[in-house]
C-alpha positions as CSV (number, residue, x, y, z in Angstrom):
1,M,19.6,0.0,18.5
2,E,15.8,-0.6,18.9
3,H,14.1,-2.5,16.2
4,S,11.5,0.2,15.5
5,N,14.3,2.9,15.5
6,S,16.3,0.8,13.1
7,L,13.2,0.4,10.9
8,S,12.7,4.2,10.6
9,I,16.3,4.6,9.6
10,W,16.0,2.0,6.8
11,K,12.6,3.5,5.7
12,S,14.2,6.9,5.3
13,A,17.2,5.4,3.6
14,G,15.0,3.5,1.2
15,L,12.9,6.6,0.4
16,F,16.1,8.6,-0.3
17,C,17.2,5.8,-2.6
18,L,14.1,6.4,-4.7
19,V,14.9,10.1,-4.8
20,S,18.4,9.2,-5.9
21,L,17.2,7.0,-8.7
22,T,14.9,9.8,-9.8
23,A,17.8,12.3,-9.7
24,F,20.3,10.0,-11.5
25,S,17.7,9.3,-14.2
26,L,18.4,12.8,-15.4
27,W,21.9,11.7,-16.2
28,A,21.0,8.1,-17.2
29,F,18.5,9.2,-19.9
30,Q,20.5,12.2,-21.0
31,I,17.7,14.8,-20.7
32,E,18.4,17.1,-23.7
33,F,18.0,20.5,-22.0
34,L,20.3,19.4,-19.1
35,Q,23.4,18.7,-21.1
36,G,26.7,19.8,-19.5
37,A,27.8,19.8,-15.8
38,S,26.7,23.4,-15.3
39,L,23.1,22.4,-15.9
40,L,23.0,18.7,-15.0
41,Y,24.6,18.9,-11.5
42,P,22.3,21.7,-10.2
43,A,19.2,19.9,-11.6
44,I,20.3,16.7,-9.8
45,A,20.9,18.7,-6.6
46,L,17.5,20.2,-6.9
47,V,15.8,16.8,-7.1
48,F,17.8,15.8,-4.0
49,I,16.9,19.0,-2.1
50,L,13.2,18.8,-2.9
51,G,12.8,15.0,-2.4
52,G,15.6,14.3,0.1
53,A,14.2,16.3,3.0
54,P,10.8,14.6,3.0
55,S,12.4,11.2,2.7
56,M,14.2,11.7,6.0
57,L,11.0,12.5,7.9
58,P,10.4,8.9,9.2
59,A,13.8,8.9,10.9
60,Y,13.2,12.4,12.2
61,R,9.7,11.6,13.5
62,K,10.8,8.5,15.4
63,N,12.4,10.7,18.1
64,N,10.7,14.0,17.7
65,G,7.1,13.3,16.5
66,S,5.8,16.0,14.2
67,R,7.4,18.7,16.4
68,G,10.0,20.6,14.5
69,Q,9.4,19.0,11.1
70,I,9.2,22.3,9.2
71,K,12.4,23.4,10.9
72,Y,14.1,20.1,9.9
73,L,12.9,20.6,6.3
74,L,14.2,24.2,6.2
75,I,17.5,23.2,7.6
76,F,17.9,20.2,5.4
77,W,17.9,22.3,2.2
78,P,21.0,24.5,3.1
79,A,22.7,21.5,4.6
80,F,22.4,19.5,1.5
81,I,23.4,22.5,-0.6
82,V,26.6,22.6,1.5
83,F,27.3,19.0,0.8
84,A,26.6,19.3,-2.9
85,A,28.7,22.5,-3.2
86,G,31.6,20.9,-1.3
87,W,31.5,17.8,-3.5
88,W,31.1,19.8,-6.8
89,I,33.9,22.3,-6.0
90,F,36.5,19.5,-5.2
91,W,35.3,17.4,-8.1
92,E,35.8,20.2,-10.5
93,M,39.3,21.0,-9.0
94,F,40.6,17.4,-9.3
95,L,38.2,15.5,-11.7
96,N,39.1,12.2,-10.0
97,H,38.6,10.2,-6.8
98,T,40.7,12.5,-4.8
99,G,38.3,15.4,-5.5
100,E,35.3,13.2,-4.8
101,I,36.7,12.0,-1.5
102,F,37.8,15.5,-0.3
103,G,34.5,17.0,-1.5
104,S,32.3,14.4,0.1
105,F,34.2,14.5,3.4
106,L,34.1,18.3,3.6
107,G,30.5,18.4,2.3
108,L,29.3,15.8,4.9
109,S,31.3,17.6,7.6
110,G,29.5,20.9,6.7
111,M,26.2,19.2,6.7
112,V,26.7,17.6,10.1
113,L,27.9,21.0,11.4
114,I,24.7,22.7,10.2
115,F,22.4,20.0,11.7
116,T,24.2,19.9,15.0
117,C,24.2,23.7,15.4
118,C,20.4,23.7,14.8
119,F,19.5,20.6,16.8
120,R,20.7,18.7,19.8
121,T,22.3,15.3,18.9
122,T,22.6,12.0,20.7
123,R,26.0,11.4,18.9
124,S,29.2,13.3,18.6
125,R,29.9,15.3,15.5
126,A,33.0,13.1,14.9
127,S,30.9,10.0,15.1
128,L,28.3,11.4,12.7
129,V,30.9,12.5,10.2
130,A,32.8,9.2,10.4
131,T,29.8,7.0,10.1
132,S,28.1,9.0,7.3
133,F,31.4,9.3,5.4
134,A,32.0,5.5,5.7
135,W,28.5,4.7,4.4
136,Y,28.9,7.2,1.6
137,T,32.4,6.2,0.6
138,I,31.8,2.4,0.6
139,N,28.8,2.9,-1.6
140,Y,30.7,5.3,-3.9
141,Y,33.3,2.7,-4.6
142,L,30.7,0.0,-5.1
143,A,28.9,2.4,-7.5
144,D,32.1,3.1,-9.4
145,F,32.9,-0.6,-9.8
146,C,29.4,-1.6,-11.0
147,Y,29.2,1.5,-13.2
148,N,32.4,0.6,-15.0
149,E,31.5,-3.1,-15.3
150,L,28.0,-2.3,-16.8
151,K,29.0,0.5,-19.2
152,S,31.6,-1.8,-20.8
153,I,28.8,-4.2,-21.9
154,N,27.6,-3.8,-25.5
155,G,24.0,-2.8,-25.8
156,T,21.9,0.4,-25.8
157,W,20.7,-0.4,-22.3
158,A,24.2,-0.6,-20.7
159,I,25.0,3.1,-20.4
160,P,21.6,4.1,-18.8
161,A,21.7,1.0,-16.6
162,S,25.2,1.8,-15.4
163,R,24.2,5.4,-14.5
164,L,21.1,4.1,-12.7
165,I,23.3,1.6,-10.7
166,W,25.4,4.6,-9.7
167,G,22.2,6.3,-8.5
168,L,21.2,3.2,-6.6
169,F,24.4,2.9,-4.7
170,F,24.6,6.7,-4.1
171,G,21.1,6.5,-2.7
172,I,22.0,3.6,-0.4
173,G,25.1,5.3,0.9
174,M,23.9,8.9,1.2
175,G,20.4,7.8,2.3
176,T,21.8,5.7,5.1
177,A,24.3,8.5,6.1
178,L,21.5,11.1,6.2
179,A,19.1,8.8,8.1
180,F,21.8,8.1,10.7
181,I,22.4,11.8,11.1
182,T,18.7,12.6,11.2
183,D,18.0,9.8,13.7
184,S,20.4,11.5,16.2
185,L,18.7,14.9,16.0
186,R,16.5,16.2,18.9
187,Q,14.7,19.5,19.3
188,K,16.6,22.1,21.4
189,T,14.7,23.1,24.5
190,A,14.1,26.8,25.2
């Protein structure tokens, strides 16, 4: 991988991480009007949808320039909604790691399918799903471990900090997964 290409992937992943911290702050600081999963999860998804797409533009522009940016943004939103819906449905069905794993795998698979139907790609769908799922899942378990360690500490800061740590690792995993997918996308020729 070229150094400059790699840099654009990490720039997008870092920007997405900032979006993730913003989204998870809604949970960390227990925003009063967003109490309950039926309000909190859609609000978090909305932050990701509005901020996540622009965060991926450095990875997109590396190979496409500004051509097709609006198309990318418009496709990102339903693709991320598919991921979020897949995750949420399976999480609500199982309420454990099994639901999270099935939901994230199917959600990421749906996201990859949407992107690869709308753009050409330099990588296979299987490679995109496997790599994005690996980044996502490794960081999910790191987040889970750090979250549980931090929230067990006494102090008023422990719960918000543990939730922000979850957002940090989610941002690293999902941001890298999305940047890897986005880096592979090319405009379809007429």
